[in-house]
C-alpha positions as CSV (number, residue, x, y, z in Angstrom):
1,M,-2.3,-42.0,37.6
2,D,1.7,-41.6,36.4
3,N,1.2,-43.1,33.0
4,Q,-1.9,-40.8,32.0
5,N,-1.3,-38.5,28.7
6,L,-2.2,-35.1,29.5
7,W,-1.3,-33.7,26.4
8,P,-4.2,-32.5,24.1
9,E,-4.9,-33.5,20.3
10,F,-2.8,-31.3,17.9
11,S,-2.9,-30.3,14.5
12,A,-0.8,-28.1,12.2
13,S,-1.8,-24.9,11.2
14,S,-3.9,-24.5,8.0
15,T,-2.3,-20.9,7.6
16,K,0.1,-20.4,5.2
17,S,3.5,-19.0,6.4
18,A,4.8,-15.9,4.8
19,K,7.8,-17.9,3.7
20,E,5.5,-20.6,1.9
21,I,3.9,-18.0,0.0
22,L,7.2,-16.3,-0.9
23,E,8.3,-19.6,-2.0
24,K,5.4,-19.9,-4.1
25,Q,5.9,-16.4,-5.5
26,A,9.5,-17.4,-6.2
27,E,8.3,-20.2,-8.5
28,F,6.5,-17.8,-10.7
29,L,9.1,-15.4,-11.5
30,P,11.5,-17.4,-14.1
31,E,8.4,-17.7,-15.9
32,Q,7.6,-14.3,-16.1
33,T,11.3,-13.1,-17.3
34,N,11.8,-15.5,-19.8
35,N,13.8,-17.7,-17.5
36,L,16.3,-14.9,-17.0
37,L,15.6,-14.2,-13.2
38,Y,14.8,-15.8,-10.4
39,A,14.2,-15.2,-6.4
40,E,16.2,-16.4,-3.5
41,I,14.8,-16.7,0.1
42,P,17.9,-17.3,2.0
43,A,17.2,-17.5,5.8
44,I,19.1,-14.8,8.1
45,D,21.3,-16.3,10.7
46,M,19.3,-14.8,13.8
47,D,21.9,-15.5,16.2
48,N,24.3,-12.8,14.6
49,F,21.2,-10.4,14.1
50,T,20.4,-8.5,17.2
51,R,18.9,-5.7,15.7
52,Y,14.8,-7.3,16.0
53,D,14.0,-9.7,18.6
54,Y,12.7,-12.1,16.4
55,D,13.2,-15.9,16.0
56,L,12.9,-16.3,12.5
57,G,14.2,-14.1,9.0
58,Y,14.3,-14.3,5.4
59,Q,15.7,-12.2,2.6
60,F,13.5,-12.1,-0.7
61,L,16.6,-11.2,-3.4
62,I,15.7,-11.2,-7.1
63,R,18.7,-12.7,-9.1
64,S,20.0,-13.1,-12.2
65,K,21.1,-16.4,-14.0
66,L,23.7,-14.3,-16.0
67,M,25.1,-11.7,-13.5
68,D,26.2,-14.0,-10.6
69,R,27.3,-11.2,-8.1
70,Y,24.3,-9.0,-8.5
71,R,21.4,-9.4,-6.3
72,F,18.6,-7.1,-5.4
73,E,17.0,-7.2,-1.8
74,M,13.3,-6.6,-2.2
75,F,12.7,-6.9,1.3
76,S,13.4,-9.0,4.5
77,I,11.1,-10.5,6.8
78,Y,11.0,-11.2,10.3
79,H,8.6,-13.0,13.0
80,N,8.3,-15.3,16.1
81,I,7.8,-19.2,16.0
82,V,4.0,-18.0,15.6
83,L,3.4,-17.5,11.8
84,Y,1.8,-13.7,12.1
85,P,2.6,-11.0,12.8
86,V,5.3,-10.4,10.4
87,F,7.8,-7.4,10.5
88,V,8.8,-6.4,7.2
89,R,12.3,-4.3,6.3
90,L,11.3,-3.0,2.8
91,D,13.5,-1.6,0.2
92,R,13.8,2.5,0.9
93,D,12.6,3.2,-2.6
94,I,9.5,0.7,-2.7
95,K,8.7,1.9,0.9
96,T,8.6,5.6,-0.2
97,E,6.7,4.9,-3.3
98,L,3.9,2.9,-1.9
99,D,3.7,5.4,1.1
100,Y,4.6,3.3,4.0
101,E,5.8,5.2,7.2
102,G,7.4,3.7,10.3
103,S,7.5,-0.1,10.6
104,I,5.5,-2.4,8.6
105,H,3.7,-5.0,10.7
106,I,1.5,-7.6,8.8
107,H,-1.2,-9.4,10.4
108,S,-2.5,-12.4,8.2
109,E,-1.8,-14.4,5.4
110,E,-4.4,-12.6,3.3
111,E,-2.6,-9.0,4.4
112,F,0.5,-10.8,3.4
113,V,-0.3,-11.3,0.0
114,E,-2.2,-7.9,-0.6
115,F,1.3,-6.3,0.6
116,L,3.3,-8.5,-1.9
117,R,0.7,-7.4,-5.0
118,K,1.5,-3.9,-4.2
119,V,5.4,-4.5,-3.9
120,F,5.8,-6.6,-6.6
121,S,3.7,-3.9,-8.8
122,S,5.8,-0.9,-7.7
123,S,7.6,1.1,-10.5
124,K,11.1,0.3,-8.8
125,V,10.3,-3.5,-8.7
126,K,9.2,-3.1,-12.4
127,N,12.2,-0.9,-13.3
128,V,14.7,-3.4,-11.4
129,I,13.1,-6.4,-13.0
130,G,13.2,-4.9,-16.5
131,S,16.9,-3.6,-16.2
132,L,18.3,-7.3,-14.9
133,M,16.3,-8.5,-17.8
134,K,18.1,-6.3,-20.3
135,L,21.5,-6.7,-18.8
136,S,20.8,-10.5,-18.6
137,N,20.4,-11.1,-22.6
C-alpha cells in the first residue's frame, strides 16, 4: 500500500498566458515600425515589489533601436500562479482615454486580447509610436 501512486493525470493548460500573448505581439512591432521600434517584456522582481500581492509581474515596454535610454511603459501586468485573472497597471493617459476607472482585472485570454486591441489602437500609443519612429530616423 505504501508504493501506490496517488497522483492524478496532469496536463498543461491550453489557455495562453498573458505573457505568451504579449511576446507574440512584441514579435509584430518591429515589422509595423520599419524595424525602428521593439517591445521588451521584462519580469518584475516581485520580492522587492510589495505594492500588490501577486506572484508574477511583467512590464510591457516600447523601445527604440536608436534611442537606447528611452522606454515607454505602456502597462504592467500581475497575476498569481494561476494564469487569470490578470491585474493591469495601465499608463494614466491611456487609462483616461479608454475610460477605465479603478482597478483593471482581466479574467480570460479572450478578454486580454480585446484589452490589448483597444490599448494598441489608443491615440496615446499611436502618438508615442509615431513620435519614436520620427525621432529614430
